[in-house]
Every structure is written in C-alpha cells, then in structure tokens.
C-alpha positions as CSV (number, residue, x, y, z in Angstrom):
1,M,36.9,-19.5,-5.9
2,G,37.8,-23.4,-6.2
3,A,41.2,-22.7,-4.3
4,K,39.0,-20.8,-1.6
5,L,36.5,-23.6,-1.2
6,L,39.3,-26.4,-0.9
7,W,41.0,-24.1,1.7
8,L,37.6,-23.6,3.5
9,F,36.9,-27.6,3.4
10,L,40.6,-28.5,4.6
11,T,40.3,-25.8,7.4
12,S,36.8,-27.3,8.8
13,A,38.0,-31.0,8.2
14,L,41.1,-30.1,10.5
15,L,39.0,-28.0,13.0
16,A,36.4,-31.0,13.5
17,Y,39.3,-33.4,13.9
18,Y,40.5,-31.4,16.6
19,I,37.4,-30.7,18.1
20,Y,36.0,-34.3,18.2
21,T,36.2,-36.2,21.1
22,P,34.5,-39.7,21.4
23,I,31.6,-39.1,24.1
24,P,29.7,-41.8,25.7
25,E,25.9,-41.9,24.1
26,D,24.3,-41.3,27.3
27,I,26.1,-38.1,28.0
28,G,23.9,-34.9,27.7
29,E,24.8,-32.1,25.5
30,P,28.0,-33.9,23.8
31,W,29.0,-30.9,21.9
32,K,29.3,-28.7,24.9
33,V,31.6,-31.3,26.1
34,M,33.7,-31.6,23.1
35,L,34.2,-27.6,23.2
36,L,35.3,-27.5,26.5
37,S,37.8,-30.3,26.2
38,A,38.9,-28.6,22.8
39,G,39.3,-25.3,24.8
40,F,41.5,-26.9,27.7
41,R,43.6,-28.7,25.1
42,T,44.1,-25.4,23.0
43,M,44.8,-23.5,26.0
44,G,47.7,-26.3,27.1
45,H,49.1,-26.7,23.6
46,L,49.4,-22.8,23.3
47,V,51.2,-22.4,26.8
48,S,53.6,-25.3,26.0
49,L,54.5,-24.0,22.7
50,L,55.3,-20.5,24.4
51,G,57.4,-22.3,26.8
52,L,55.8,-21.1,29.8
53,M,55.0,-24.6,31.3
54,H,54.4,-28.1,30.6
55,Y,51.1,-28.9,28.9
56,M,50.1,-31.6,31.9
57,E,50.9,-28.7,34.3
58,V,48.4,-26.4,32.5
59,L,45.7,-29.2,32.7
60,T,46.7,-29.8,36.7
61,L,46.1,-25.9,37.5
62,I,42.5,-26.4,35.3
63,T,41.7,-29.4,37.4
64,A,42.5,-27.7,40.5
65,A,39.5,-25.7,40.4
66,E,37.7,-28.9,41.0
67,Y,39.1,-29.4,44.6
68,V,37.0,-29.4,47.7
69,A,38.2,-29.2,51.2
70,P,37.6,-32.1,53.4
71,T,34.2,-31.4,54.9
72,S,32.5,-33.9,57.4
73,D,28.8,-34.4,57.5
74,E,26.4,-36.0,59.6
75,N,27.4,-39.8,57.8
76,V,31.0,-39.7,57.4
77,T,33.9,-37.8,59.1
78,V,36.6,-36.7,56.3
79,M,40.2,-35.6,56.9
80,D,43.3,-35.2,55.1
81,T,46.4,-36.9,56.5
82,E,49.4,-39.0,55.5
83,F,50.1,-42.5,55.3
84,S,53.9,-43.8,55.0
85,N,54.4,-40.2,54.2
86,V,52.2,-40.2,51.3
87,A,49.1,-37.8,51.2
88,V,45.8,-39.4,51.7
89,R,42.0,-38.3,52.2
90,L,40.3,-40.7,54.9
91,Y,36.6,-41.2,55.2
92,L,35.5,-42.6,58.4
93,P,31.5,-43.8,58.5
94,R,29.9,-42.2,61.7
95,R,27.3,-45.1,61.5
96,V,27.6,-47.6,64.4
97,S,29.0,-51.0,63.2
98,D,28.3,-54.4,64.9
99,G,32.0,-55.6,64.4
100,P,35.1,-54.6,62.4
101,R,34.4,-52.5,59.3
102,R,35.3,-53.3,55.5
103,A,37.7,-50.8,54.0
104,V,38.7,-49.6,50.4
105,L,41.8,-48.2,49.5
106,F,41.1,-46.3,46.2
107,F,43.4,-44.7,43.7
108,H,42.1,-41.9,41.3
109,G,42.3,-41.8,37.7
110,G,44.0,-39.1,35.3
111,G,46.5,-41.1,33.2
112,W,49.0,-41.0,36.3
113,C,49.4,-37.3,35.5
114,L,45.9,-35.5,36.8
115,G,43.7,-35.8,39.4
116,Q,43.5,-35.9,43.2
117,A,41.7,-37.3,45.9
118,G,40.1,-33.6,46.7
119,M,38.4,-33.4,43.3
120,K,34.7,-32.8,43.8
121,S,33.9,-36.1,41.7
122,Y,36.4,-38.4,43.5
123,D,35.3,-36.7,47.1
124,Q,31.6,-37.5,46.3
125,L,32.4,-41.2,45.1
126,S,34.4,-41.8,48.2
127,R,32.0,-40.2,50.4
128,W,29.2,-42.1,49.0
129,T,31.2,-45.5,49.2
130,S,32.0,-45.0,53.0
131,N,28.4,-44.4,53.7
132,L,26.8,-46.9,51.6
133,L,29.3,-49.8,52.9
134,N,29.7,-48.2,56.3
135,A,33.6,-48.7,55.2
136,V,36.5,-46.9,55.9
137,V,37.8,-45.2,52.8
138,V,41.3,-44.2,52.0
139,S,41.7,-42.0,49.1
140,V,45.4,-41.6,48.0
141,N,47.1,-38.8,46.6
142,Y,50.0,-40.4,44.9
143,R,52.6,-38.3,43.2
144,L,52.1,-37.6,39.7
145,A,53.8,-37.2,36.6
146,P,55.7,-35.6,34.7
147,K,57.3,-34.6,37.7
148,Y,57.7,-37.8,39.3
149,H,58.2,-40.6,36.7
150,F,57.2,-44.3,36.8
151,P,57.3,-46.2,39.4
152,T,56.7,-43.6,41.8
153,Q,52.8,-43.9,41.4
154,F,52.8,-47.5,41.9
155,E,55.4,-46.9,45.0
156,D,53.0,-44.4,46.7
157,V,49.9,-46.4,46.3
158,Y,51.7,-49.5,47.5
159,S,53.4,-48.0,50.2
160,V,50.0,-46.8,51.7
161,T,48.7,-50.3,51.4
162,K,51.2,-51.8,53.2
163,F,51.0,-49.1,56.0
164,F,47.2,-49.5,56.1
165,L,47.5,-53.3,56.5
166,Q,49.6,-53.2,59.5
167,S,47.7,-54.7,62.3
168,S,47.9,-51.6,64.8
169,V,46.5,-49.3,61.8
170,L,43.8,-51.7,61.3
171,S,42.9,-51.9,64.7
172,Q,43.1,-48.0,65.4
173,Y,40.3,-47.7,62.5
174,G,38.4,-50.9,63.5
175,V,39.0,-52.7,60.1
176,D,38.5,-56.3,59.5
177,P,41.8,-57.5,57.6
178,D,39.8,-59.9,55.7
179,R,37.6,-57.2,54.2
180,V,39.9,-55.1,52.6
181,C,40.0,-54.0,49.0
182,V,41.8,-52.0,46.6
183,A,39.8,-50.0,43.7
184,G,40.6,-47.5,41.2
185,D,39.3,-45.4,38.1
186,S,41.1,-45.6,35.1
187,A,44.8,-45.3,35.6
188,G,44.0,-45.9,39.2
189,G,42.4,-49.0,38.3
190,N,45.7,-50.3,36.9
191,L,47.6,-49.3,40.1
192,A,44.9,-51.2,41.9
193,A,45.5,-54.3,39.9
194,A,49.3,-53.9,40.5
195,V,48.9,-53.5,44.0
196,A,46.5,-56.5,44.1
197,Q,49.0,-58.8,42.3
198,Q,52.2,-57.4,44.1
199,G,50.0,-57.7,47.1
200,V,49.3,-61.5,47.0
201,Y,52.8,-62.2,46.0
202,C,54.5,-60.4,48.9
203,S,51.7,-62.0,51.2
204,I,50.2,-58.5,52.3
205,L,46.9,-59.1,50.6
206,E,45.3,-62.7,51.0
207,Y,43.0,-62.5,48.2
208,V,43.0,-61.6,44.6
209,L,40.9,-59.3,42.8
210,T,39.2,-60.0,39.5
211,G,37.5,-56.9,38.0
212,C,35.6,-55.3,40.9
213,C,34.9,-58.4,42.9
214,L,36.5,-60.3,45.6
215,K,37.1,-64.3,45.7
216,R,35.0,-64.1,48.9
217,E,32.3,-62.1,50.4
218,F,33.1,-58.5,51.1
C-alpha cells in the first residue's frame, strides 16, 4: 500500500510539473491554457520521438491553423508581397493624410522558430496599428529555424529594412523617412533591437530606439 501511494505521489508530481506553465495573472481560465499547452507539447514530443518530424515542425503545423488570408477592409488595404526577396505582409491605411505617413516595420515573435505575419493575432495587431497611426505597416515573414539557422532571421529583417528605406520605396508608399520605426514581439523584439543598432552603425537609420520610444516625436 505504501509503495502504491509513493508511486501515485511521484507520478502526480511529475505530471503536475509537466503540465504547469507560468501564466500571467490577468489571463482568464489559466488551467485551460496550461492543459492546451501541455497537449501541444506532448504531441510534439511523441512525433519527434517516433522520428516522424522535428518537434518544431509539429508546432509550426499547429500554429498554421492561426493563419488568415490578407483581407482588406474599409480602413486598411492588406496584401502579401516581397521586399528584397523576403515575404512581407503590407498594411496600407486608406485614410487621407495631410503629408507623408509614418511607417512601422514589425517582426513577429516565436523564438525565431514559429509564427508568421499572417497569424490572426499578428494580423489584427498590424491592422490596428496601421489604422490607429495612419501608418504603413510592413510585417516581415523572415525565414525560421530549424530549417534556417542564425543569422538568417536577422539577415532577412535587415534586408527588408534596407530595401524599405530606399528613397524610391518610401516615395512609392508616401512615407516620411524621419518617421520610420522598427518594432517586434518577443524574439521579434530582439531582431528589432539588432536592426536598430546595426542600422545606426551603417547609417541607414538615423535615430536609436529605446524600448518602444523614438528619441524624437514619431
């Protein structure tokens, strides 16, 4: 009896450790989020152990369910295109502007392994940003690990940034060269910081970003 209780305790402890995921306090129904996360991880680990595909490829297939096609509305024109041979999703505000517009180059998160500009959450964020700021938003689909190793991810976003900052491209989209910023979520934030630093060093970006703020009015 004692051995069974000990085995039950150890099994329960290991299961709880595997299922538990730190969740922000303001998230509703945290246990559902934890169980969903554990289910995805379990599926990924099993497929990986069976040698069917890489663990990250499993997660990529799962996140692909979040993809939404580029759909324009009354506020923003949305299209998929390429800048410097890198796939991007472009958001162009329909609102009339008194002068050149702002622009945001956005890099999605996902540990450099997951995510895409077309995920519902990122599409909604970019659409909202474009409409709120009356800004052109370029959401970059940089190539992902494990298929593409570092520094491919940085090279892609930096290449898009250099391409977009050409005078002819800025003029094409009616963008003020002094009101362009880079931004990102999670791993994309790391890429944004790296692009900002490299951009200033190579004189393609004039102003350094600190956190989410420019050192002049955006």
